N, C-alpha and C positions, 0 to 999 in steps of 0.2 A: 504494499498500499504504499503510495507515494503521500507527498505534504498535501496535494491538494486535496487527493481522496478521503485525507483526516480530516481537513477543515470541513467537507461537507458532511462526514458523517457525524461529528461533532457538534457543529450547529442544525442539522436536521433534526439531531435524536431532541437536542434542547428548546427547538423549535415546537417539536411535536408537542412537550410538553405543557403549553401555552395555550388558552383557547383562542379559536379561529376571530380572525379582525375582522370584524362588521365591512361590508364593504368591500372585501379582497376577494375579487374574481381569482385572482391569480397571483401567487408570490412566490416564493424560492421556488427554483427548478426548470425558468424557460428563459427567454432570453430577455422579457422585460416582465415586469408585475403591473396588474390591471386592477385599476379601483374605481367604485361608483362612488361619485362624490355626493355628498347631502344636498339636499335642494336647495338652493340659493345659498350656497355657500360659497365663500372664495380659499382658493388655496395658496398657503402660505409656505416659501420653501425657502431652505438655506444651506449653505454648506460649509463645514471646517476640515483644516488640515491638522492633524498631530504627526510633527517629525522627532526622529530619537535623535538627541542632543541640541536641538531647539525648544521642542515643549514639554520634553522628559527628558530623564536621564540618559548619557550616552553611555554608561557602565553598562554591561551585559547583565551584571550580575545586579544592579539595580533594576532592571527589566525585569529579568525573570524574578526578583522579589515583588514585583509590582503589577504583575500580570491580571491581577483581579482587577485593580483601582485604574488600570490603563484602559481595560475594556468597559468598565464605569465611565469612565471621566469622558473618554470618546463619543459616549451616547450624552453626556448631561450638557455639554455645551455646546452642542448642538441645540437640544432641546431648550437650553436660555437665552437663544437668540429668537426662537421661534415664541418666548414667553414674553421676551421685548417686543413683541407687537400687537401682545394681547389676544393672540390666538391658542388654539387647544392642538398642542401635538397629536398626531398619527401614526406615524411609521418612518422609517429611517432605509437608508440603502446604506452600504458597507463596503467600501473597497480599501484592500487589504493587499500593503506590499509587505514579504514577510521573508525575513534573513534565515538563512540556513539555520542559524544558531537557534530559533524560536520554533521551528517547524518540527515539534515534537510533542505528542498527546499530552504531555502534562500543563506546558506552558499556554497550550491550544485551549485546554479544557479551563484553566483559569482564568484566560482570558475570557472566553466566551462566557463562563460563569458571571462575570462582572459586568458583560454587557449586556447580557439577557436580565441579570437583577436591574440594573437602571432601565431597562426597557419594561418591566412589571411595574417598579418603583414611578414609571413619570407616563404611563399609558399608552407605549408607542410598541410597535411590532417591525422587526427587520422583514421586509419583502423583497429582499435581494442583494446582489453585489457584486464584486469582483475580487480576485487574487490573483498576485503576480511575484515573480521573485525581487527581492532588492538587497543589497549590503546593508542598510537598514531599514528598521521598521517605519515605515508611513501607513496613517490611519487618517482615512479621509471618510466622513460619513455627511450625506445630503439628509435631510431632514424635512419632514411634511408635515403642517399642521391643516385646522380649518378655522374661519372665521366665519360664523352665523351671520346671517344676512341683517342681523339685527345689532350686529357688534361692529362698531368702526376700528379699523386698524390704527395703531399709536405708531406716529412716524417720529423722526428726528426734527423735523422740520415746522414741528407746531409751537414750541414753546413762547408765550407773549411778556411781555413786559408786566411787571406785579406777578407774575404764576409764584408760590412756593417752590423751593427744589428740596427733595427728597430723596431717600435710599433706603433700601432695605437692610436687614439683618444688621450684621457687623463688618467693619472693613478691616483689611489689612492682615487677617489672619494667615491668608495662604502666602502671603508674599514675604511675612517673618518665616513661616515654615520653611520656605526654601531658601533661607536666605542664612538661617541659623537652625539645621536639622538638628542638632544634636544637643543644642539650649534646652532647658527644661520647659520655657514655653512652647520651643518649637517641637517639642515631641508631642505636648498636649495639643495642638494646631493644627497637627499634620493632616489629621483629617479632614481638614478644610481645603487643604492643597489637592490630595489625591480624591477627595470623594465630596465634591463641590454638591450643593443643591439648588435646581434651577428654579425659580420663584412661580411656578406656574397658575396657580389658582390666583395667587396675586396679580400677576400679569392679564390676567383674564377679567379680573375685577376692576381693576384700574382703566381697560379700556371701557366696560360699562359706565362707570362714573364720570368719565369723562378728563382722561388723562391726557394733556395736551402733546407731551414729547417724552420719548423712553427710550432708554439705551440699556444692554446689561455690561456690567461692570467687566471686562476680560483684559484689558491693558492697562489699567489704571484710572481710578477717576477724575483727575485732572485733565487728562489726555481723552478719556471716554465723553467727559462733559464738554470737552472742547469740539466735538464733533456736531453737539446740539449746537452750540454755540455759533458756528460755523453755517450749518444749515437752515438754522433758523434766525440767524442775523441778528443776534442778541449777544446780551453781555449776561455774567451769574456773577453771584458773590456767595463765597461757601464761609462760612465759620467755623475754623479748624477747630473750634474746642468743641464744638457740636456733632465730630464726626461720631459715630456709633463703634464703641471700643469693646471687646470681649474681655471677660475678666483676665485671660494670661495675658493680653496684650495690654492691658492696663496697667502692668507692673512693670515696662519693657521705658527705658527711656523718651519722653516727650516727642523730642525732634525724630527718633529712629522710629517710634510709632505713628508720627504724624507722615514720615517718607514713605512710609509701607503704607500706608492708608491712602495717599494720594496717588501716588507713583507705582504702587507693586503690582497689580492685577491680579488675575485669577481669583477674583471675589466671587463672580459670576453672580453678584446680588442686581437688584434693579435700581437704576436712578431715573428718577423722573421727577415731570412739574404736572403740577395742577393750579388751576384757579385758586386765587386766594379764598375765595367761600365756598368751596368744596374739599370737604375734610377726606381723608384717605380712607378706603374701604376698610372696615376690621376682617383680618385673617388670623391664620398662626402666625405669620410673620411679623416680626416687630419692623416698624416704620419710623424714622427721624428726619423733623425736618433739619437740614444743614445749610440753608440760604435761600436765596431766590432771584428769580429773572430779574437784570435790571437793563436798563439802553444803552447804547452803545453811544460813546461822545462822538461829536461832531467831526472828530479827526480820525477816529477808528473806524467810523462808519464809511466815510471817503475810502480808507485805507482797505477794507474789507472788500470794497468791490475790486480791488486787484487781487484779490484772493490769498490776503495775507492771513495766517492762522490766527484764528481767534482762542483765548483760552479764559475759565473763569478768572476771577479777582478772587486772592485769599486775605482774609482778615483773622487777626488774633486777638482778643480781647478788645474788640470793635476796631484796631488800627490794622491798616493796609498794608501786608507784607511785600515788601519790595526788595532790589537788590541792594539797596542801602539801609532799608530798615527790615532786618530780615527775621526779628524773633518771632517766634521761638526755636529758629534754625540759629546754628553757628553763624553759617553761610548759605549763601543764596542757594536753594537745591537745584539737584537736577529732576526735573519733574515729567522728562517725556515718557516715560511709561513703558511697556512691553515695545519693544522695535523688531518689526518681524524679518527684516533685511540688513540687518546690521551686522557682522561679522564677515 
């Protein structure tokens, strides 16, 4: 039995243990999947790629140890993008580029267990995919979700001056665990790095109550909110002392903590804007107001038309953080967040 026959056997066995997906006419086993769409619904699609050595460890021992969480996270990061649109996740397609070192039953079984565990948690079904040989592990998942006829999509373009700015959950945990994996806090927060929780119910609820803009935090809060600023042509004010913090991260030096929270990435929480008169929906996920949407100054608005990058303004104890007045940071921090094309 070669590795591709092994993959087919493992995935087919695990898939058979799950309930059939409503509306799926044909799934794994043919050239393409065929689905019936609910009447009046709209299809929401996204794709993410995770590459060994860039999105997770290059070290083969680490990859071997993290097989379950790699399978889980590959699904979770895509489902998070669907949630950020206010949609309900439905199904996924997997492209697996597999190195010879991992083409064995033990690794593939643990990887598949993690993947199907995430599918079960988030209500999605693997409906097909592709496999190939590679020198490094590369995973691409395309996710599909639905927006019902009465649910508007939430884009990055709708933020309005006067809106309140919110985030879900806590920030910076995954970044700290990645940077300091052997520290007491890093060990305690490792699950936030390896097993993130996409905020599906919250995203759907926000779409219904009238969220004006939304994004999932994957590359760092400061950088990701800059996308909303850019596409909505607005400014933002973030009061950094209001950033929601977990108990382990609260014990870390303030400037280090804030750097993780603003630029670390891998949170997979939702950042969103709501009109000031609308209260956030009540779900099982904690929500924190961290600032507001503000108008661009005339000179910045003019420059924005030239496609310069827009970013939020940072305040600490009601004082603007600048390159010359950078407290609580010792020096002006690098807030560019995760960069996919560096190195």
